[in-house]
C-alpha positions as CSV (number, residue, x, y, z in Angstrom):
1,M,-110.4,89.7,-142.0
2,G,-113.1,87.3,-142.3
3,N,-113.4,84.2,-140.0
4,T,-112.5,81.7,-142.8
5,E,-108.9,83.9,-143.1
6,E,-108.5,84.0,-139.3
7,H,-109.0,80.4,-139.2
8,E,-106.4,79.3,-141.9
9,S,-103.9,82.0,-140.5
10,S,-104.2,80.0,-137.2
11,D,-104.1,76.9,-138.6
12,Q,-100.8,77.8,-140.2
13,N,-99.5,79.2,-137.1
14,K,-100.4,75.8,-135.3
15,S,-98.6,73.8,-138.0
16,A,-95.3,76.1,-138.0
17,N,-95.2,75.9,-134.1
18,M,-95.9,72.0,-134.5
19,N,-92.9,71.8,-136.9
20,N,-90.6,73.4,-134.6
21,N,-91.6,71.3,-131.8
22,I,-91.1,68.1,-133.7
23,D,-87.6,69.5,-135.0
24,L,-86.6,70.2,-131.3
25,I,-88.0,66.4,-130.3
26,S,-86.1,65.0,-133.1
27,L,-82.7,66.9,-132.7
28,E,-82.5,65.2,-129.1
29,K,-82.3,62.0,-130.8
30,L,-79.8,62.7,-133.0
31,S,-76.0,61.4,-132.6
32,F,-73.6,64.1,-131.7
33,D,-72.2,64.0,-135.3
34,E,-75.7,64.3,-136.7
35,L,-76.6,67.1,-134.5
36,V,-73.4,69.0,-135.7
37,A,-74.4,68.5,-139.4
38,T,-77.9,69.7,-138.7
39,I,-76.7,73.0,-136.9
40,N,-74.3,73.4,-139.7
41,E,-76.9,73.1,-142.2
42,L,-79.3,75.4,-140.4
43,I,-76.2,78.1,-140.2
44,A,-76.4,77.8,-144.2
45,K,-80.0,77.1,-145.0
46,D,-82.3,78.5,-142.1
47,F,-80.8,80.6,-139.6
48,S,-83.9,81.7,-138.1
49,K,-85.1,78.1,-136.9
50,L,-81.5,78.0,-135.8
51,V,-82.1,80.7,-133.6
52,Y,-85.7,79.6,-132.6
53,L,-83.9,76.2,-131.5
54,L,-81.4,77.8,-129.5
55,Y,-83.9,79.9,-127.7
56,A,-86.4,77.1,-127.1
57,V,-83.4,74.9,-125.6
58,D,-82.3,78.1,-123.6
59,V,-78.7,78.3,-124.8
60,S,-77.3,81.4,-123.3
61,E,-76.6,84.0,-126.0
62,K,-73.7,85.8,-124.0
63,K,-72.1,82.1,-123.7
64,L,-72.4,81.3,-127.1
65,K,-70.9,84.7,-128.4
66,Q,-68.2,84.1,-126.1
67,L,-67.4,80.6,-126.8
68,L,-67.4,81.4,-130.8
69,A,-65.3,84.6,-130.2
70,E,-62.8,82.5,-128.6
71,H,-62.8,79.7,-131.1
72,P,-63.0,81.6,-134.3
73,N,-61.4,78.5,-136.1
74,E,-63.5,75.8,-134.6
75,D,-66.6,74.3,-136.2
76,A,-69.5,76.7,-135.2
77,G,-71.5,73.8,-135.4
78,K,-69.9,71.7,-133.2
79,L,-69.4,74.3,-130.6
80,I,-73.2,75.5,-130.6
81,A,-74.0,71.4,-130.4
82,L,-71.7,71.2,-127.2
83,L,-73.7,74.2,-125.4
84,M,-76.9,72.7,-126.5
85,L,-76.1,69.5,-124.8
86,E,-75.0,71.4,-122.0
87,R,-78.0,73.2,-121.2
88,Q,-80.1,70.0,-121.8
89,E,-77.8,68.6,-118.9
90,Q,-78.4,71.5,-116.8
91,K,-82.2,71.2,-117.3
92,R,-82.1,67.5,-116.7
93,K,-80.3,67.9,-113.4
94,S,-82.6,70.9,-112.2
95,R,-85.9,68.8,-112.8
96,E,-84.2,65.7,-110.8
97,Q,-83.3,68.2,-107.6
98,F,-86.9,69.5,-108.1
99,K,-88.2,66.0,-108.3
100,Q,-86.1,65.1,-105.0
101,R,-87.2,68.1,-102.9
102,E,-90.9,67.4,-103.9
103,E,-90.6,64.0,-103.0
104,D,-89.7,65.5,-99.5
105,I,-92.9,67.2,-98.9
106,P,-95.3,65.0,-97.2
107,E,-98.0,63.9,-99.0
108,E,-100.7,66.1,-97.1
109,D,-98.6,69.2,-97.9
110,R,-98.5,68.7,-101.8
111,W,-100.8,70.8,-104.0
């Protein structure tokens, strides 16, 4: 592969990754109903992007499968949205706890 082709391929990968990141950021700004609708659209039209988003948010695959199995007649988009929001809240709490612990370290001992 020549330099030009490698550069174009690299640019395409960066662009794809940027689009996925932008999508993740924009998802956080949606209302719950909009998030559910977006997830249902991804289920129908772009399942691989949904899988990427679930991975990026770090939703437990085991928990997702269990929830979907326990509620087969529920809106899958709604169940997935609830798990995504739950995971985001867990991460927010974890960051707060880490920040509090960091504040307890004397200035001279911090990295």
